[in-house]
N, C-alpha and C positions, 0 to 999 in steps of 0.2 A: 129779635127783629127778623123778619123774613122778607127777602127781596124776591120778586118774581120777574124773570127776564125771558122774553120770547124774541129772539133775534129776527124771526120771520114775521113777527106781528100777526099771528094767526088769531083772528077774532071768530071763534067757532061757536059762540053762544054757550048755552048750558052744556057743559061737558066736564070731564074729569081731567086733571092735570096730565094724567098718563097718556092722553090722546094727542098731546101736542107733538110738534116736530122734534127731531133729535137736537135742535139748537134752542131748546127751552130749558131753563134752569131755575131751581128753587134754592136760594142761598139762605141758610139759617145761622144766625149768630146769637149766642146767649150772653148773659151779663158777665160770665166768667171769661169770655173771649174765645170760646170754642166755636169753630166754624165748620159747618157741614154743607156741602154742595150736592144736590141731587139732580139727575137729569130727568127728562120727561117719563122715563120708565121706572122712576123711583130708585134708580141705581145710585149709590153713593159714588161720586166722582171727584171728591175733594182733592185728591192727589194730582189730578189733571190741571189744577189751578196752582201749581207750584209757585212759591214766592208771595202768596197772599200774606197780608199783615192785618192784625186786629188789635185794637187797643180799647180797653174798657176802663171806666173810672166812675166810682160812686161819688155823687155830689148831693148836696142838700135837696131832698125831695125826689131823688131818682138816680139816674146814671147817664153817662155819655158813652156811646159806642161809635168808634171810627173804624172803617175797614177799607183796605185796598185789595181789590180782587182783579188780578191780571188775566182777564178772560179774552183779551183781544187776539192772542195768537190762535185761539181755537176758532174764531169767527172772522178772521182777517179778510178772507176772500168774499165775505157776505156783507161787510159794512163799509160805508163811505160817508163822507160829509153829506148831510141832508137826508140820510136814511132814517126812517121811523122804525123804532122797535117797540114791542109791547112791554109794559112795565107796571108793576105795582109794588107797594111796600106796606107792611103791616107790622105793628108792634103789639105783642101779646105780653101782658104783664101779670106776674104772679107774685104777690107781696108776701114777705116773710117766709119764703120757700114753701108756701102752701100748695096743695095740688089744685090744678085748674087755673083758668084765667079769671082775674078780677077786673081787668081793664084792657081795652083794645083801642088802638088808633090806626086809622087807615089813610092811605093817600087817595086811591081811586075807588076801590070797591067798598062801598059803605056797609056791606053786609058782613065783611070779614071772611068771606068764603072765596077768596081769590083762586084757590086751587080747584074750585068747582065751576065758577062762572067767569070764563075767560073773556067774554065780551064786556065785562065791567073793568077790565084792566085799562090803565091809561096808556098814553103814548109819549115816548121821549124822542126828540129829534137830535140826532148826533151831529156834532160840529167838529 
């Protein structure tokens, strides 16, 4: 599963993820529970999210992934109730440990290219 979070809600159209503001993150969690956080410069910054928790569980027909990602301390001065942030989520599935994707599910970007087409990201309103 990949979460795309843009605190500034930059809708820049057709672009590459690397052109986003410094407060943009790609959070990648695999079925084994490994979490990787990358910033908009493709730098791994997982350690900056100290205290994260990930639980994975195989169930009939698939798996369940739960994650707690304490990112608030990094963006505290930028967020408040009622603020809109850019967001998308994508699930890439590879069955039986084969190479490549066999299935994808998206929340906002129907193409599966959220890292390229930022204007297709959805929006979340913080409460």
